[in-house]
C-alpha positions in Angstrom: 335.5 -56.0 -131.8 335.0 -52.3 -131.7 333.2 -50.6 -128.7 330.3 -49.5 -131.0 329.8 -53.0 -132.3 329.9 -54.4 -128.8 327.2 -52.0 -127.8 325.0 -53.0 -130.8 325.4 -56.7 -129.9 324.4 -56.0 -126.3 321.3 -54.1 -127.4 320.3 -57.0 -129.7 320.7 -59.5 -127.0 318.7 -57.4 -124.5 315.9 -57.0 -127.1 315.8 -60.8 -127.7 315.6 -61.4 -124.0 312.8 -58.9 -123.6 310.8 -60.6 -126.5 311.4 -64.0 -125.0 310.1 -62.7 -121.6 307.1 -61.1 -123.2 306.0 -64.3 -125.0 306.7 -66.5 -122.0 304.6 -64.3 -119.7 301.9 -64.1 -122.3 301.8 -67.8 -122.7 301.6 -68.4 -119.0 298.8 -65.8 -118.7 296.9 -67.5 -121.4 297.4 -71.0 -119.9 296.5 -70.0 -116.4 293.6 -67.6 -117.2 291.7 -70.0 -119.4 288.0 -69.9 -118.4 286.9 -72.6 -116.1 284.7 -75.3 -117.7 282.9 -78.2 -116.2 282.4 -81.6 -118.0 279.3 -81.7 -120.1 279.5 -85.5 -120.6 281.9 -88.4 -120.2 281.9 -91.3 -122.7 283.5 -94.7 -122.5 286.1 -95.4 -125.2 287.8 -98.8 -124.6 289.3 -101.1 -122.0 292.9 -102.3 -121.4 292.8 -105.9 -120.2 296.2 -107.3 -121.1 297.5 -109.6 -118.4 296.9 -107.4 -115.3 296.3 -108.9 -111.9 294.8 -106.6 -109.2 296.2 -103.4 -110.6 296.1 -100.3 -108.3 297.7 -97.1 -109.5 298.0 -95.3 -112.9 299.6 -92.3 -114.4 300.3 -90.9 -117.9 303.8 -89.7 -118.9 304.9 -86.8 -121.2 304.6 -89.1 -124.3 301.0 -90.0 -123.4 302.0 -93.5 -122.5 299.9 -95.2 -119.8 301.7 -96.7 -116.8 299.9 -99.1 -114.5 301.1 -100.7 -111.2 300.2 -104.3 -111.8 300.2 -105.1 -108.1 299.4 -108.8 -108.3 302.3 -109.4 -110.7 304.7 -107.1 -108.8 305.6 -104.9 -111.8 304.8 -101.8 -113.8 303.3 -102.2 -117.2 303.6 -99.4 -119.9 300.9 -99.2 -122.6 300.6 -97.0 -125.7 297.7 -94.5 -125.9 295.7 -97.1 -127.8 296.2 -99.8 -125.1 299.0 -101.9 -126.6 301.7 -103.2 -124.3 305.0 -101.5 -124.8 307.1 -102.9 -121.9 307.0 -104.0 -118.3 309.6 -103.5 -115.6 310.3 -103.9 -111.9 309.2 -107.3 -110.8 311.1 -109.2 -108.1 313.3 -108.5 -106.2 312.5 -104.8 -106.6 308.8 -104.9 -105.8 306.8 -106.8 -103.2 303.5 -104.8 -103.4 303.6 -101.7 -105.8 300.6 -99.5 -105.2 300.1 -95.9 -106.3 302.4 -94.2 -108.8 303.2 -90.7 -110.0 305.2 -89.3 -112.9 307.2 -86.1 -112.4 309.5 -84.7 -115.0 311.1 -87.7 -116.6 310.9 -89.9 -113.5 308.4 -92.5 -112.3 307.8 -92.8 -108.5 306.3 -96.1 -107.2 305.1 -96.7 -103.7 305.9 -100.2 -102.5 303.6 -100.9 -99.5 305.4 -104.0 -98.2 308.9 -102.8 -98.8 308.2 -99.5 -97.0 309.9 -97.7 -99.9 309.6 -95.5 -103.0 311.2 -96.9 -106.1 312.3 -94.5 -108.8 312.6 -95.3 -112.5 313.6 -93.3 -115.6 311.3 -92.9 -118.7 312.6 -96.2 -120.2 311.9 -98.2 -117.1 315.4 -98.3 -115.9 315.8 -98.5 -112.1 317.3 -95.4 -110.5 317.2 -95.7 -106.8 315.3 -96.8 -103.7 314.1 -94.2 -101.2 313.5 -95.9 -97.9 310.7 -95.0 -95.6 310.9 -95.7 -91.9 309.5 -99.1 -90.9 306.6 -97.6 -88.9 305.1 -96.0 -92.0 302.6 -97.9 -94.2 302.8 -96.0 -97.5 300.0 -95.9 -100.0 299.4 -92.7 -102.0 302.1 -90.4 -103.4 302.5 -86.9 -104.8 305.5 -84.8 -105.9 305.5 -81.1 -105.3 306.9 -78.5 -107.8 310.0 -78.3 -105.6 310.6 -82.1 -105.9 309.5 -82.9 -102.4 307.8 -86.3 -102.0 304.5 -86.6 -100.1 303.4 -90.1 -99.0 300.2 -91.0 -97.3 300.7 -93.2 -94.3 297.5 -95.3 -94.2 298.5 -97.1 -91.0 299.3 -94.0 -88.9 296.7 -91.6 -90.3 299.1 -88.9 -91.6 301.0 -87.6 -94.6 304.8 -87.9 -94.4 307.0 -85.4 -96.4 310.4 -86.4 -97.7 312.4 -83.5 -98.9 314.5 -83.5 -102.1 317.6 -84.1 -99.9 315.9 -87.4 -98.7 315.5 -86.2 -95.2 312.0 -87.0 -93.8 310.6 -83.8 -92.4 307.2 -82.5 -91.2 304.0 -84.5 -90.8 300.6 -83.3 -92.2 297.2 -84.2 -90.9 298.0 -86.1 -87.8 294.8 -86.2 -85.7 292.8 -84.9 -88.6 293.0 -87.7 -91.2 292.0 -91.4 -91.1 293.3 -94.0 -93.5 294.6 -91.5 -96.1 295.3 -92.9 -99.6 295.6 -91.1 -102.9 297.3 -87.7 -103.1 297.5 -85.0 -105.8 298.8 -81.5 -106.1 296.7 -78.9 -107.9 298.1 -76.3 -110.3 297.9 -73.7 -107.5 300.0 -76.0 -105.1 297.2 -77.2 -102.8 297.4 -80.9 -101.8 294.3 -83.0 -102.3 294.1 -86.0 -99.9 291.7 -89.0 -100.2 290.8 -89.2 -96.5 289.2 -92.6 -96.9 288.4 -93.3 -93.2 286.5 -90.0 -93.0 284.8 -90.4 -96.4 286.0 -87.1 -97.8 288.7 -85.3 -99.7 290.8 -83.1 -97.4 292.5 -80.0 -99.0 295.7 -78.6 -97.5 297.9 -75.7 -98.6 301.6 -76.3 -99.4 302.5 -75.4 -95.8 300.4 -78.2 -94.4 297.5 -76.1 -93.3 294.0 -77.5 -93.6 291.8 -75.4 -96.0 288.5 -77.2 -96.6 287.0 -80.7 -97.1 284.9 -82.2 -99.9 282.5 -84.7 -98.3 279.5 -84.7 -100.6 278.4 -88.3 -101.4 281.8 -89.9 -100.9 282.2 -93.2 -99.0 285.7 -94.7 -99.6 287.8 -92.4 -101.8 291.0 -94.1 -103.0 292.7 -91.9 -105.6 292.4 -88.4 -107.1 293.4 -86.2 -109.9 292.3 -83.1 -111.8 291.6 -82.2 -115.4 293.1 -79.2 -117.2 290.4 -76.9 -115.9 290.9 -77.9 -112.3 287.9 -80.2 -111.9 288.5 -82.9 -109.3 288.0 -86.6 -110.1 287.8 -89.1 -107.2 287.7 -92.9 -107.3 285.1 -94.1 -104.7 285.8 -97.8 -104.4 282.9 -98.6 -102.0 280.2 -97.0 -104.2 281.7 -98.3 -107.5 281.9 -94.9 -109.2 284.0 -91.8 -110.0 282.8 -88.7 -108.3 283.5 -85.4 -110.0 283.7 -82.0 -108.3 284.5 -78.4 -109.4 287.8 -77.0 -108.2 285.9 -75.4 -105.3 284.5 -78.8 -104.2 281.0 -78.4 -105.7 279.4 -81.7 -106.7 279.1 -82.1 -110.5 278.3 -85.7 -111.5 279.4 -89.3 -111.2 280.4 -92.2 -113.5 279.8 -95.9 -112.6 283.0 -98.0 -112.6 283.5 -101.3 -110.9 285.9 -101.2 -108.0 287.9 -98.1 -109.1 291.3 -97.5 -107.5 293.8 -95.4 -109.5 292.9 -92.5 -111.8 294.6 -90.1 -114.2 293.8 -87.6 -117.0 295.9 -86.4 -119.9 296.1 -83.2 -121.9 293.7 -84.5 -124.5 290.9 -84.8 -122.0 291.0 -88.6 -121.7 290.3 -90.2 -118.3 292.0 -93.4 -117.2 290.5 -95.5 -114.4 291.9 -98.7 -112.8 289.2 -101.3 -112.4 290.8 -103.3 -109.6 288.2 -106.1 -109.3 288.1 -106.9 -113.1 291.9 -106.3 -113.5 291.6 -103.8 -116.3 291.8 -100.1 -117.2 288.8 -98.2 -118.4 289.4 -95.3 -120.8 286.9 -92.4 -121.1 286.7 -89.2 -123.0 285.8 -86.0 -121.2 283.7 -83.5 -123.2 283.4 -79.8 -122.3 280.9 -77.2 -123.6 282.2 -75.2 -126.6 
């Protein structure tokens, strides 16, 4: 290839890279700068009641499939968006008491309270590995950071344990500040939301483990937590049988009555999924925003 042609190819490649970078940055700016909206109303759509026993946790994967930890039956059940059973997996001997779950990338993370472990599965429900947790820890909630680090709430020792991507357990968050922590969730900005059940609040920490502020308006026994695409915070309050909704800054917005709510999740289509533990079902709602 001649020198002149090589130079022309390089120029074309550089221009393509610049166009890609421009559109990538523009897309990110549009996504992250969308105006904040608060829910105008929340309407019930349907229930999922298929063969669940004392379910606890819930999450939604990239295919909009609903995954539920069916604690009483020691398994994970996968449902389609319209509530039809697609598969179930886990069972014995893998699980003893699966609780809260989170989906990150193409991997499902399941906290097993009695096994003192985190069980990992791929998108098809195939077992990947067990991540052991020390025997003194009583794991409940779980969240995965953007770096792939695992954060587990230790409900028995009033702390958050961090497990780095290299599987080495590292620093502790909230010791002496939390009481019976449960559900965890990372916001888009990287802050960690903690259901501080024993203190009847949501505690907010930065990614370095520093306390920022608390949300304690009208909460009694928060169990799990998530956000919608605008950053509004949804909290299951099992003792008051309702979902409490706050702005991203912690301002009270509204509540929704649900019997014995534990796990909670949202999807990109503004649907809200809530585990009704007492009645062993999942309640599905639609979140509406002002135009």
